[in-house]
C-alpha positions in Angstrom: 0.0 1.7 8.0 -0.6 -1.8 6.4 2.0 -3.8 5.4 2.6 -4.7 1.9 2.4 -8.6 1.3 5.3 -10.4 -0.7 4.1 -12.4 -3.3 4.2 -16.2 -2.7 4.5 -18.1 -6.0 2.2 -21.4 -5.6 5.2 -23.3 -7.5 8.6 -24.1 -6.0 9.8 -24.4 -9.3 9.6 -23.3 -12.6 6.5 -23.2 -14.6 7.8 -25.2 -17.7 9.6 -27.9 -15.1 6.0 -28.5 -13.4 3.1 -31.2 -13.8 0.5 -29.9 -15.8 -1.8 -30.1 -13.1 0.5 -27.9 -10.8 0.8 -25.7 -13.3 -2.5 -25.1 -13.7 -3.4 -24.4 -10.5 -1.0 -22.1 -10.0 -1.9 -20.1 -13.5 -5.7 -20.2 -11.6 -4.6 -19.0 -8.0 -2.4 -16.2 -10.1 -5.4 -14.9 -12.1 -7.7 -14.7 -8.9 -5.0 -12.7 -7.2 -4.8 -9.8 -9.6 -7.0 -7.5 -8.2 -5.9 -8.0 -4.7 -2.3 -8.1 -5.8 -2.9 -4.5 -7.8 -4.8 -3.1 -4.9 -1.9 -4.1 -2.8 0.7 -2.2 -4.8 -1.6 1.0 -4.9 -1.9 0.5 -1.4 2.1 0.1 -0.7 2.8 3.1 -3.6 0.6 5.5 -1.6 1.5 4.7 1.5 5.2 5.4 0.6 4.0 8.9 -0.5 3.4 8.5 -4.2 0.0 9.4 -5.8 -2.3 6.6 -7.0 -3.8 7.0 -10.2 -6.0 4.9 -13.0 -5.0 3.6 -15.7 -2.2 4.0 -18.4 -1.4 7.4 -16.3 -0.5 5.2 -13.1 2.7 3.7 -15.0 5.2 6.6 -14.7 4.2 6.5 -11.0 5.0 2.6 -10.5 8.4 3.9 -12.8 9.0 6.2 -10.6 8.3 4.6 -7.7 11.5 4.6 -4.9 12.4 1.0 -3.9 14.5 0.6 -7.1 16.5 3.4 -6.2 17.0 2.0 -3.3 18.6 -1.6 -4.3 21.8 0.0 -5.4 25.2 -2.0 -4.7 22.8 -4.9 -3.3 23.8 -8.3 -5.1 20.4 -9.2 -5.7 16.9 -8.2 -6.0 15.2 -9.7 -2.9 11.8 -11.0 -2.4 10.3 -7.2 -2.0 11.6 -6.0 -5.4 10.6 -9.8 -7.0 7.0 -9.2 -5.5 6.7 -5.4 -7.0 8.1 -6.9 -10.2 5.4 -9.6 -10.4 2.7 -7.2 -9.2 3.7 -4.5 -11.5 3.6 -7.6 -14.2 0.3 -8.2 -13.5 -0.7 -4.1 -13.2 0.5 -3.7 -17.0 -1.3 -6.7 -17.9 -4.3 -6.4 -16.9 -4.5 -2.7 -17.8 -4.1 -4.0 -21.5 -6.9 -6.8 -21.0 -9.3 -3.8 -19.6 -8.5 -1.8 -22.9 -8.6 -4.3 -25.8 -11.4 -7.2 -25.7 -9.2 -9.1 -27.6 -6.7 -9.8 -25.0 -6.8 -11.8 -22.5 -4.5 -13.8 -19.7 -3.8 -17.0 -20.9 -2.4 -20.5 -19.6 0.5 -20.6 -21.9 0.6 -24.4 -23.4 2.3 -23.4 -27.0 5.9 -25.4 -27.0 7.6 -26.8 -24.4 10.9 -25.0 -24.9 8.9 -21.6 -25.1 10.8 -19.7 -22.1 6.7 -18.8 -21.0 5.5 -22.3 -21.0 2.8 -22.9 -18.3 3.4 -19.6 -17.3 0.1 -16.6 -17.3 0.6 -14.4 -20.3 -1.2 -12.2 -22.7 -2.3 -13.2 -26.0 -4.8 -12.8 -28.7 -2.6 -9.4 -30.1 -4.7 -9.1 -33.8 -2.3 -6.7 -35.6 0.6 -8.7 -35.2 1.0 -11.9 -37.8 2.2 -14.6 -35.0 -1.1 -15.6 -33.7 0.6 -17.2 -30.8 2.6 -14.3 -29.9 2.5 -13.8 -26.3 3.8 -11.3 -23.5 4.3 -11.4 -19.9 6.3 -8.2 -18.5 8.0 -10.0 -15.0 11.1 -10.5 -16.4 11.3 -7.0 -18.5 10.8 -5.7 -15.1 13.3 -7.8 -12.7 15.9 -7.3 -15.4 15.2 -3.6 -15.2 16.1 -3.6 -11.5 19.3 -5.8 -12.1 20.5 -3.0 -14.3 19.7 -0.6 -11.7 21.9 -2.8 -9.1 24.6 -2.5 -11.4 24.7 1.2 -10.8 22.4 2.1 -14.6 19.8 4.9 -14.1 16.2 4.6 -13.9 15.1 4.8 -17.5 11.9 7.4 -17.5 9.1 6.0 -18.9 10.1 2.5 -19.6 6.9 1.1 -18.1 4.8 3.7 -20.7 7.0 2.1 -23.5 6.1 -1.1 -22.3 2.2 -0.9 -22.6 2.4 1.7 -25.5 4.6 -0.9 -27.7 2.1 -3.8 -26.6 -1.3 -1.6 -27.4 -0.1 -0.9 -30.4 0.0 -4.7 -31.5 -3.3 -5.3 -30.2 
């Protein structure tokens, strides 16, 4: 059994506080890491006894994946849970980019006060008025993990709903 490699960000500070050059380098590394991180995620899920499916069909498996249910009662998300949130963010984002030609990963530089400033986001949505609209899923997934920590139940179909909601805007 191989060991899941926890995500180690290239920045030791939030993206919006980094110098542009170092934030850009971290973005480039993030994008280059997507295929390897997704493979590692799938391998880990498989090794934990869950089926690995393709495309959108894998989202319910990720949603049901057991790591979150094991953290109830902990004080905070640990490195494993945060890493999985990043990898699931990559998976959902890459799924959208692969399905819709107009969507792509972008180094977000629109507005220094934007929560995603200098972070990797998905942009290019055509069915929305705001042409600078962007999405990333890490904060949503991490928030979901925090809700589970606080004893709330898992939400069946959450990851499918996240994907489908953005796909309608593509």
